[in-house]
Biopython code that builds the backbone (N, CA, C, O; Angstrom):
import numpy as np
from Bio.PDB.StructureBuilder import StructureBuilder

atoms = [
    (1, "UNK", "N", (220.563, 22.749, 254.348)),
    (1, "UNK", "CA", (219.466, 23.150, 255.329)),
    (1, "UNK", "C", (218.274, 23.888, 254.507)),
    (1, "UNK", "O", (217.180, 24.149, 255.007)),
    (2, "UNK", "N", (218.782, 24.286, 252.702)),
    (2, "UNK", "CA", (217.616, 24.328, 252.097)),
    (2, "UNK", "C", (216.685, 23.556, 251.640)),
    (2, "UNK", "O", (215.581, 24.004, 251.330)),
    (3, "UNK", "N", (217.044, 22.134, 251.524)),
    (3, "UNK", "CA", (216.610, 20.989, 251.394)),
    (3, "UNK", "C", (216.156, 20.592, 252.821)),
    (3, "UNK", "O", (215.048, 20.117, 252.572)),
    (4, "UNK", "N", (216.310, 20.497, 254.074)),
    (4, "UNK", "CA", (215.616, 20.297, 255.271)),
    (4, "UNK", "C", (214.426, 21.025, 255.320)),
    (4, "UNK", "O", (213.391, 20.458, 255.669)),
    (5, "UNK", "N", (214.441, 22.559, 254.926)),
    (5, "UNK", "CA", (213.382, 23.253, 255.246)),
    (5, "UNK", "C", (212.152, 22.683, 254.370)),
    (5, "UNK", "O", (211.061, 22.482, 254.902)),
    (6, "UNK", "N", (212.341, 22.479, 253.248)),
    (6, "UNK", "CA", (210.856, 22.361, 252.204)),
    (6, "UNK", "C", (210.095, 23.460, 251.703)),
    (6, "UNK", "O", (208.955, 23.433, 251.239)),
    (7, "UNK", "N", (210.918, 24.496, 251.864)),
    (7, "UNK", "CA", (210.152, 25.399, 251.715)),
    (7, "UNK", "C", (210.179, 25.847, 250.103)),
    (7, "UNK", "O", (211.049, 25.435, 249.336)),
    (8, "UNK", "N", (208.848, 26.960, 249.608)),
    (8, "UNK", "CA", (209.303, 27.327, 248.165)),
    (8, "UNK", "C", (209.849, 28.094, 247.899)),
    (8, "UNK", "O", (210.076, 29.055, 248.634)),
    (9, "UNK", "N", (210.459, 27.893, 246.210)),
    (9, "UNK", "CA", (211.655, 28.767, 245.963)),
    (9, "UNK", "C", (211.672, 29.224, 244.490)),
    (9, "UNK", "O", (211.408, 28.482, 243.544)),
    (10, "UNK", "N", (212.013, 30.533, 244.397)),
    (10, "UNK", "CA", (211.572, 30.944, 242.939)),
    (10, "UNK", "C", (213.118, 31.038, 242.568)),
    (10, "UNK", "O", (213.917, 30.908, 243.495)),
    (11, "UNK", "N", (213.626, 31.267, 241.205)),
    (11, "UNK", "CA", (214.431, 30.922, 240.375)),
    (11, "UNK", "C", (215.357, 32.732, 240.689)),
    (11, "UNK", "O", (214.882, 33.866, 240.745)),
    (12, "UNK", "N", (216.351, 32.377, 240.785)),
    (12, "UNK", "CA", (217.315, 33.916, 240.881)),
    (12, "UNK", "C", (217.943, 34.077, 239.778)),
    (12, "UNK", "O", (218.411, 33.137, 239.136)),
    (13, "UNK", "N", (218.022, 35.326, 239.431)),
    (13, "UNK", "CA", (218.949, 35.721, 238.048)),
    (13, "UNK", "C", (220.599, 35.968, 238.764)),
    (13, "UNK", "O", (221.523, 35.957, 237.950)),
    (14, "UNK", "N", (220.913, 36.160, 240.085)),
    (14, "UNK", "CA", (221.804, 36.212, 240.780)),
    (14, "UNK", "C", (222.699, 34.976, 241.160)),
    (14, "UNK", "O", (222.228, 33.839, 241.185)),
    (15, "UNK", "N", (223.901, 35.232, 241.428)),
    (15, "UNK", "CA", (224.344, 33.871, 242.057)),
    (15, "UNK", "C", (225.049, 34.596, 243.631)),
    (15, "UNK", "O", (225.166, 35.786, 243.923)),
    (16, "UNK", "N", (225.389, 33.495, 244.347)),
    (16, "UNK", "CA", (226.276, 34.009, 245.776)),
    (16, "UNK", "C", (227.468, 33.973, 245.262)),
    (16, "UNK", "O", (227.833, 33.041, 244.545)),
    (17, "UNK", "N", (228.227, 34.996, 245.571)),
    (17, "UNK", "CA", (229.667, 35.060, 245.568)),
    (17, "UNK", "C", (230.449, 35.202, 246.751)),
    (17, "UNK", "O", (230.057, 35.922, 247.670)),
    (18, "UNK", "N", (231.594, 34.532, 246.805)),
    (18, "UNK", "CA", (232.363, 34.499, 247.797)),
    (18, "UNK", "C", (233.915, 34.545, 247.545)),
    (18, "UNK", "O", (234.558, 35.160, 246.695)),
    (19, "UNK", "N", (234.287, 33.754, 248.488)),
    (19, "UNK", "CA", (236.241, 33.560, 248.428)),
    (19, "UNK", "C", (236.549, 32.658, 247.278)),
    (19, "UNK", "O", (237.508, 32.731, 246.510)),
    (20, "UNK", "N", (235.323, 31.581, 247.295)),
    (20, "UNK", "CA", (235.622, 30.283, 246.257)),
    (20, "UNK", "C", (234.877, 30.338, 245.266)),
    (20, "UNK", "O", (234.726, 29.287, 244.643)),
    (21, "UNK", "N", (234.231, 31.456, 244.834)),
    (21, "UNK", "CA", (233.333, 31.912, 243.527)),
    (21, "UNK", "C", (232.331, 32.201, 243.526)),
    (21, "UNK", "O", (231.909, 32.751, 244.543)),
    (22, "UNK", "N", (231.628, 32.034, 242.644)),
    (22, "UNK", "CA", (230.367, 32.190, 242.596)),
    (22, "UNK", "C", (229.163, 30.783, 242.153)),
    (22, "UNK", "O", (229.469, 30.085, 241.186)),
    (23, "UNK", "N", (228.033, 30.519, 242.817)),
    (23, "UNK", "CA", (227.355, 29.806, 243.078)),
    (23, "UNK", "C", (225.651, 30.075, 242.704)),
    (23, "UNK", "O", (225.150, 31.192, 242.834)),
    (24, "UNK", "N", (224.962, 29.019, 242.283)),
    (24, "UNK", "CA", (223.739, 29.364, 241.712)),
    (24, "UNK", "C", (222.922, 29.677, 242.937)),
    (24, "UNK", "O", (223.402, 29.272, 243.995)),
    (25, "UNK", "N", (221.948, 30.225, 242.982)),
    (25, "UNK", "CA", (221.142, 30.617, 244.236)),
    (25, "UNK", "C", (219.445, 30.255, 243.495)),
    (25, "UNK", "O", (219.013, 29.797, 242.437)),
    (26, "UNK", "N", (218.927, 30.748, 244.703)),
    (26, "UNK", "CA", (217.357, 30.574, 244.402)),
    (26, "UNK", "C", (216.766, 31.829, 245.846)),
    (26, "UNK", "O", (217.398, 32.066, 246.875)),
    (27, "UNK", "N", (215.578, 32.353, 245.488)),
    (27, "UNK", "CA", (215.010, 33.079, 246.057)),
    (27, "UNK", "C", (214.005, 32.651, 247.209)),
    (27, "UNK", "O", (212.898, 32.338, 246.771)),
    (28, "UNK", "N", (214.150, 32.570, 248.593)),
    (28, "UNK", "CA", (213.305, 32.431, 249.381)),
    (28, "UNK", "C", (212.885, 33.221, 250.327)),
    (28, "UNK", "O", (213.604, 33.991, 250.964)),
    (29, "UNK", "N", (211.251, 33.011, 250.517)),
    (29, "UNK", "CA", (210.537, 34.075, 251.320)),
    (29, "UNK", "C", (210.322, 33.477, 252.409)),
    (29, "UNK", "O", (209.679, 32.429, 252.469)),
    (30, "UNK", "N", (210.721, 33.938, 253.191)),
    (30, "UNK", "CA", (210.364, 33.318, 254.672)),
    (30, "UNK", "C", (210.958, 34.048, 255.853)),
    (30, "UNK", "O", (211.794, 34.876, 255.491)),
    (31, "UNK", "N", (210.762, 33.981, 257.243)),
    (31, "UNK", "CA", (211.241, 34.473, 258.706)),
    (31, "UNK", "C", (212.259, 33.748, 259.147)),
    (31, "UNK", "O", (212.260, 32.550, 259.428)),
    (32, "UNK", "N", (213.147, 34.533, 259.200)),
    (32, "UNK", "CA", (214.268, 34.385, 260.366)),
    (32, "UNK", "C", (214.643, 34.831, 261.601)),
    (32, "UNK", "O", (215.028, 35.973, 261.856)),
    (33, "UNK", "N", (214.508, 33.753, 262.508)),
    (33, "UNK", "CA", (214.455, 34.033, 264.248)),
    (33, "UNK", "C", (215.892, 33.867, 264.660)),
    (33, "UNK", "O", (216.523, 32.942, 264.149)),
    (34, "UNK", "N", (216.470, 34.652, 265.518)),
    (34, "UNK", "CA", (217.355, 34.738, 266.199)),
    (34, "UNK", "C", (216.860, 35.225, 267.450)),
    (34, "UNK", "O", (216.153, 36.161, 267.820)),
    (35, "UNK", "N", (217.664, 33.976, 268.134)),
    (35, "UNK", "CA", (217.691, 34.275, 269.711)),
    (35, "UNK", "C", (218.287, 35.628, 270.518)),
    (35, "UNK", "O", (219.343, 36.082, 270.076)),
    (36, "UNK", "N", (217.853, 36.103, 271.337)),
    (36, "UNK", "CA", (218.466, 37.332, 271.710)),
    (36, "UNK", "C", (218.828, 36.727, 273.040)),
    (36, "UNK", "O", (218.429, 35.644, 273.469)),
    (37, "UNK", "N", (219.947, 37.899, 273.857)),
    (37, "UNK", "CA", (220.490, 37.326, 274.804)),
    (37, "UNK", "C", (219.465, 37.366, 276.366)),
    (37, "UNK", "O", (219.837, 36.935, 277.458)),
    (38, "UNK", "N", (218.245, 37.953, 276.081)),
    (38, "UNK", "CA", (217.776, 38.166, 277.016)),
    (38, "UNK", "C", (216.475, 37.244, 276.881)),
    (38, "UNK", "O", (215.362, 37.574, 277.289)),
    (39, "UNK", "N", (216.861, 35.747, 276.093)),
    (39, "UNK", "CA", (215.862, 34.847, 275.574)),
    (39, "UNK", "C", (214.533, 35.240, 274.747)),
    (39, "UNK", "O", (213.778, 34.345, 274.367)),
    (40, "UNK", "N", (214.323, 36.297, 274.536)),
    (40, "UNK", "CA", (213.179, 36.664, 273.536)),
    (40, "UNK", "C", (214.056, 36.729, 272.106)),
    (40, "UNK", "O", (215.229, 37.102, 272.120)),
    (41, "UNK", "N", (213.371, 36.330, 270.871)),
    (41, "UNK", "CA", (213.524, 36.291, 269.355)),
    (41, "UNK", "C", (213.427, 37.555, 268.811)),
    (41, "UNK", "O", (212.564, 38.312, 269.254)),
    (42, "UNK", "N", (214.096, 37.880, 268.011)),
    (42, "UNK", "CA", (214.136, 39.139, 266.839)),
    (42, "UNK", "C", (213.859, 38.217, 265.646)),
    (42, "UNK", "O", (214.621, 37.293, 265.362)),
    (43, "UNK", "N", (212.876, 38.463, 265.038)),
    (43, "UNK", "CA", (212.303, 37.724, 263.450)),
    (43, "UNK", "C", (212.001, 38.998, 262.471)),
    (43, "UNK", "O", (211.381, 40.061, 262.494)),
    (44, "UNK", "N", (212.924, 38.134, 261.490)),
    (44, "UNK", "CA", (212.754, 38.902, 260.189)),
    (44, "UNK", "C", (212.477, 38.585, 259.037)),
    (44, "UNK", "O", (213.074, 37.706, 258.416)),
    (45, "UNK", "N", (211.438, 39.326, 258.556)),
    (45, "UNK", "CA", (210.636, 38.726, 257.381)),
    (45, "UNK", "C", (211.260, 39.132, 256.158)),
    (45, "UNK", "O", (211.856, 40.208, 256.186)),
    (46, "UNK", "N", (211.238, 38.416, 254.984)),
    (46, "UNK", "CA", (211.819, 38.737, 253.939)),
    (46, "UNK", "C", (212.086, 38.068, 253.137)),
    (46, "UNK", "O", (212.071, 36.906, 253.543)),
    (47, "UNK", "N", (212.545, 38.217, 251.364)),
    (47, "UNK", "CA", (213.118, 37.156, 250.697)),
    (47, "UNK", "C", (214.673, 37.516, 250.690)),
    (47, "UNK", "O", (215.258, 38.597, 250.754)),
    (48, "UNK", "N", (215.239, 35.836, 250.561)),
    (48, "UNK", "CA", (216.595, 35.666, 250.883)),
    (48, "UNK", "C", (217.185, 34.843, 249.827)),
    (48, "UNK", "O", (216.589, 33.974, 249.190)),
    (49, "UNK", "N", (218.348, 35.176, 249.705)),
    (49, "UNK", "CA", (218.940, 34.571, 248.847)),
    (49, "UNK", "C", (219.483, 32.834, 249.412)),
    (49, "UNK", "O", (220.148, 32.735, 250.443)),
    (50, "UNK", "N", (219.167, 31.814, 248.746)),
    (50, "UNK", "CA", (219.858, 30.736, 249.169)),
    (50, "UNK", "C", (220.787, 29.602, 248.341)),
    (50, "UNK", "O", (220.612, 29.208, 247.189)),
    (51, "UNK", "N", (221.621, 29.284, 249.105)),
    (51, "UNK", "CA", (222.547, 28.433, 247.668)),
    (51, "UNK", "C", (222.253, 27.376, 247.401)),
    (51, "UNK", "O", (222.015, 26.682, 248.390)),
    (52, "UNK", "N", (222.122, 26.752, 246.180)),
    (52, "UNK", "CA", (221.268, 25.553, 245.648)),
    (52, "UNK", "C", (222.608, 24.209, 245.830)),
    (52, "UNK", "O", (222.421, 22.996, 245.732)),
    (53, "UNK", "N", (223.506, 24.696, 246.024)),
    (53, "UNK", "CA", (224.854, 23.696, 245.862)),
    (53, "UNK", "C", (225.516, 23.308, 247.243)),
    (53, "UNK", "O", (226.536, 23.786, 247.739)),
    (54, "UNK", "N", (224.495, 22.099, 247.855)),
    (54, "UNK", "CA", (225.247, 21.940, 249.184)),
    (54, "UNK", "C", (226.788, 21.748, 249.763)),
    (54, "UNK", "O", (227.116, 22.037, 250.914)),
    (55, "UNK", "N", (227.833, 21.110, 248.567)),
    (55, "UNK", "CA", (228.925, 20.900, 248.603)),
    (55, "UNK", "C", (229.528, 22.362, 248.612)),
    (55, "UNK", "O", (230.617, 22.468, 249.175)),
    (56, "UNK", "N", (228.897, 23.656, 247.994)),
    (56, "UNK", "CA", (229.579, 24.726, 248.166)),
    (56, "UNK", "C", (229.926, 25.693, 248.918)),
    (56, "UNK", "O", (230.560, 26.738, 248.767)),
    (57, "UNK", "N", (229.075, 24.842, 250.281)),
    (57, "UNK", "CA", (229.685, 25.531, 251.763)),
    (57, "UNK", "C", (229.559, 23.990, 252.653)),
    (57, "UNK", "O", (228.908, 22.948, 252.574)),
    (58, "UNK", "N", (230.728, 24.652, 253.615)),
    (58, "UNK", "CA", (230.833, 23.480, 254.728)),
    (58, "UNK", "C", (229.875, 24.206, 255.883)),
    (58, "UNK", "O", (229.725, 23.579, 256.932)),
    (59, "UNK", "N", (229.367, 25.209, 255.771)),
    (59, "UNK", "CA", (228.237, 25.635, 257.018)),
    (59, "UNK", "C", (227.131, 26.331, 256.102)),
    (59, "UNK", "O", (227.375, 26.808, 254.994)),
    (60, "UNK", "N", (225.999, 26.325, 256.663)),
    (60, "UNK", "CA", (224.791, 27.267, 256.961)),
    (60, "UNK", "C", (225.567, 28.626, 257.377)),
    (60, "UNK", "O", (226.438, 28.736, 258.240)),
    (61, "UNK", "N", (224.970, 29.735, 256.457)),
    (61, "UNK", "CA", (225.998, 31.271, 256.666)),
    (61, "UNK", "C", (224.449, 31.718, 256.415)),
    (61, "UNK", "O", (223.576, 31.155, 255.754)),
    (62, "UNK", "N", (224.398, 33.251, 257.376)),
    (62, "UNK", "CA", (223.568, 34.048, 257.455)),
    (62, "UNK", "C", (224.468, 34.854, 256.370)),
    (62, "UNK", "O", (225.699, 34.817, 256.388)),
    (63, "UNK", "N", (223.548, 35.738, 255.226)),
    (63, "UNK", "CA", (224.165, 36.662, 254.427)),
    (63, "UNK", "C", (224.135, 38.536, 254.986)),
    (63, "UNK", "O", (223.740, 39.152, 255.976)),
    (64, "UNK", "N", (224.763, 38.847, 253.752)),
    (64, "UNK", "CA", (224.961, 40.379, 253.809)),
    (64, "UNK", "C", (223.461, 41.145, 253.925)),
    (64, "UNK", "O", (223.403, 42.373, 253.987)),
    (65, "UNK", "N", (222.156, 40.230, 253.949)),
    (65, "UNK", "CA", (221.211, 41.103, 253.975)),
    (65, "UNK", "C", (220.605, 41.230, 255.403)),
    (65, "UNK", "O", (219.821, 42.131, 255.701)),
    (66, "UNK", "N", (221.135, 40.008, 256.490)),
    (66, "UNK", "CA", (220.730, 40.149, 257.132)),
    (66, "UNK", "C", (222.094, 40.641, 258.528)),
    (66, "UNK", "O", (221.877, 41.020, 259.679)),
    (67, "UNK", "N", (223.125, 40.479, 257.983)),
    (67, "UNK", "CA", (224.316, 40.766, 258.822)),
    (67, "UNK", "C", (224.706, 42.266, 258.647)),
    (67, "UNK", "O", (225.425, 42.714, 259.540)),
    (68, "UNK", "N", (224.362, 43.083, 257.681)),
    (68, "UNK", "CA", (224.293, 44.534, 257.744)),
    (68, "UNK", "C", (223.692, 45.391, 258.466)),
    (68, "UNK", "O", (223.944, 46.591, 258.568)),
    (69, "UNK", "N", (222.368, 44.392, 259.306)),
    (69, "UNK", "CA", (221.866, 45.177, 260.483)),
    (69, "UNK", "C", (222.380, 45.578, 261.595)),
    (69, "UNK", "O", (222.051, 46.426, 262.424)),
    (70, "UNK", "N", (223.695, 44.455, 261.445)),
    (70, "UNK", "CA", (224.233, 44.569, 262.849)),
    (70, "UNK", "C", (225.677, 44.580, 263.043)),
    (70, "UNK", "O", (226.361, 44.318, 262.054)),
    (71, "UNK", "N", (226.352, 44.877, 264.316)),
    (71, "UNK", "CA", (227.795, 44.957, 264.006)),
    (71, "UNK", "C", (228.121, 43.657, 264.720)),
    (71, "UNK", "O", (227.745, 43.304, 265.837)),
    (72, "UNK", "N", (228.899, 43.013, 263.850)),
    (72, "UNK", "CA", (229.269, 41.499, 263.879)),
    (72, "UNK", "C", (230.838, 41.406, 264.612)),
    (72, "UNK", "O", (231.783, 41.996, 264.088)),
    (73, "UNK", "N", (231.025, 40.525, 265.998)),
    (73, "UNK", "CA", (231.783, 39.905, 266.373)),
    (73, "UNK", "C", (232.131, 38.487, 266.148)),
    (73, "UNK", "O", (231.363, 37.526, 266.199)),
    (74, "UNK", "N", (233.177, 38.492, 265.938)),
    (74, "UNK", "CA", (233.918, 37.057, 265.637)),
    (74, "UNK", "C", (234.715, 36.637, 266.603)),
    (74, "UNK", "O", (235.679, 37.342, 266.902)),
    (75, "UNK", "N", (234.490, 35.477, 267.246)),
    (75, "UNK", "CA", (235.644, 35.155, 268.414)),
    (75, "UNK", "C", (235.877, 33.696, 267.858)),
    (75, "UNK", "O", (235.178, 32.735, 268.182)),
    (76, "UNK", "N", (236.880, 33.647, 267.034)),
    (76, "UNK", "CA", (237.245, 32.043, 266.496)),
    (76, "UNK", "C", (237.642, 31.445, 267.507)),
    (76, "UNK", "O", (236.942, 30.450, 267.698)),
    (77, "UNK", "N", (238.756, 31.617, 268.562)),
    (77, "UNK", "CA", (239.135, 30.860, 269.544)),
    (77, "UNK", "C", (238.198, 30.425, 270.504)),
    (77, "UNK", "O", (238.392, 29.332, 271.036)),
    (78, "UNK", "N", (237.212, 31.101, 270.816)),
    (78, "UNK", "CA", (236.369, 30.751, 271.498)),
    (78, "UNK", "C", (234.846, 29.991, 271.160)),
    (78, "UNK", "O", (234.043, 29.415, 271.894)),
    (79, "UNK", "N", (234.858, 30.259, 269.800)),
    (79, "UNK", "CA", (233.830, 29.946, 268.624)),
    (79, "UNK", "C", (232.529, 30.419, 269.273)),
    (79, "UNK", "O", (231.562, 29.792, 269.707)),
    (80, "UNK", "N", (232.899, 32.124, 269.181)),
    (80, "UNK", "CA", (231.453, 32.465, 269.417)),
    (80, "UNK", "C", (231.593, 33.868, 268.409)),
    (80, "UNK", "O", (232.546, 34.634, 268.270)),
    (81, "UNK", "N", (230.238, 33.865, 267.773)),
    (81, "UNK", "CA", (229.521, 34.972, 266.862)),
    (81, "UNK", "C", (228.929, 36.327, 267.784)),
    (81, "UNK", "O", (228.766, 36.013, 268.963)),
    (82, "UNK", "N", (228.800, 36.861, 267.668)),
    (82, "UNK", "CA", (227.848, 37.812, 268.361)),
    (82, "UNK", "C", (227.198, 38.951, 267.640)),
    (82, "UNK", "O", (227.884, 39.849, 267.153)),
    (83, "UNK", "N", (225.527, 38.932, 267.538)),
    (83, "UNK", "CA", (225.339, 39.946, 266.442)),
    (83, "UNK", "C", (225.011, 41.366, 267.477)),
    (83, "UNK", "O", (224.282, 41.061, 268.422)),
    (84, "UNK", "N", (225.330, 42.500, 267.455)),
    (84, "UNK", "CA", (225.129, 43.505, 268.183)),
    (84, "UNK", "C", (223.948, 44.583, 267.214)),
    (84, "UNK", "O", (224.202, 44.879, 266.047)),
    (85, "UNK", "N", (222.836, 45.007, 267.839)),
    (85, "UNK", "CA", (222.010, 45.997, 267.573)),
    (85, "UNK", "C", (221.773, 46.893, 268.496)),
    (85, "UNK", "O", (221.939, 46.781, 269.711)),
    (86, "UNK", "N", (221.247, 48.091, 267.688)),
    (86, "UNK", "CA", (220.258, 49.121, 269.145)),
    (86, "UNK", "C", (221.533, 49.697, 269.364)),
    (86, "UNK", "O", (222.336, 50.180, 268.565)),
    (87, "UNK", "N", (221.581, 49.527, 270.866)),
    (87, "UNK", "CA", (222.134, 50.382, 271.864)),
    (87, "UNK", "C", (223.434, 49.436, 272.483)),
    (87, "UNK", "O", (224.269, 49.989, 273.199)),
    (88, "UNK", "N", (223.531, 48.166, 272.200)),
    (88, "UNK", "CA", (224.802, 47.633, 272.147)),
    (88, "UNK", "C", (226.039, 48.164, 271.572)),
    (88, "UNK", "O", (226.254, 48.697, 270.484)),
    (89, "UNK", "N", (227.147, 47.767, 273.009)),
    (89, "UNK", "CA", (228.058, 48.322, 272.210)),
    (89, "UNK", "C", (229.394, 46.990, 272.431)),
    (89, "UNK", "O", (229.026, 45.888, 272.838)),
    (90, "UNK", "N", (230.852, 47.230, 272.132)),
    (90, "UNK", "CA", (231.567, 46.377, 273.039)),
    (90, "UNK", "C", (232.727, 47.073, 273.064)),
    (90, "UNK", "O", (232.887, 48.098, 272.400)),
    (91, "UNK", "N", (233.759, 46.485, 273.953)),
    (91, "UNK", "CA", (235.112, 47.137, 273.854)),
    (91, "UNK", "C", (235.996, 45.877, 274.183)),
    (91, "UNK", "O", (235.593, 44.945, 274.879)),
    (92, "UNK", "N", (237.177, 45.941, 273.641)),
    (92, "UNK", "CA", (238.098, 45.098, 273.502)),
    (92, "UNK", "C", (239.175, 45.355, 274.488)),
    (92, "UNK", "O", (239.854, 46.374, 274.357)),
    (93, "UNK", "N", (239.398, 44.525, 275.470)),
    (93, "UNK", "CA", (240.376, 45.029, 277.018)),
    (93, "UNK", "C", (241.683, 43.766, 276.603)),
    (93, "UNK", "O", (241.654, 42.640, 276.106)),
    (94, "UNK", "N", (242.701, 44.630, 277.089)),
    (94, "UNK", "CA", (243.953, 43.647, 276.760)),
    (94, "UNK", "C", (243.830, 43.101, 277.835)),
    (94, "UNK", "O", (243.399, 43.819, 278.737)),
    (95, "UNK", "N", (244.168, 41.569, 278.188)),
    (95, "UNK", "CA", (244.275, 41.123, 279.567)),
    (95, "UNK", "C", (245.556, 40.351, 280.305)),
    (95, "UNK", "O", (245.486, 40.037, 281.493)),
]
sb = StructureBuilder()
sb.init_structure("model")
sb.init_model(0)
sb.init_chain("A")
sb.init_seg("    ")
for serial, (resi, resn, name, xyz) in enumerate(atoms, 1):
    if name == "N":
        sb.init_residue(resn, " ", resi, " ")
    sb.init_atom(name, np.array(xyz, "f"), 0.0, 1.0, " ", f" {name:<3s}", serial, name[0])
structure = sb.get_structure()
């Protein structure tokens, strides 16, 4: 994703860590736009870490700098990830 965006980067002293270990990263100043359930967009401006090793991840991911702003619901069987913010809530019901 980083290469396809063709944006300016600055070096980072930090790496990105996870289950697979630590990988090199750069800092990107950009905007991230997410589509809301009402069709409008939520835009986040800032500096974000980006992985420079494409083979380190099998998909593009949002980092904690964005995810910590939301309640994150991951429904793997239905391939749905929902970010809830503000006054939104969720319940889990047995069917």
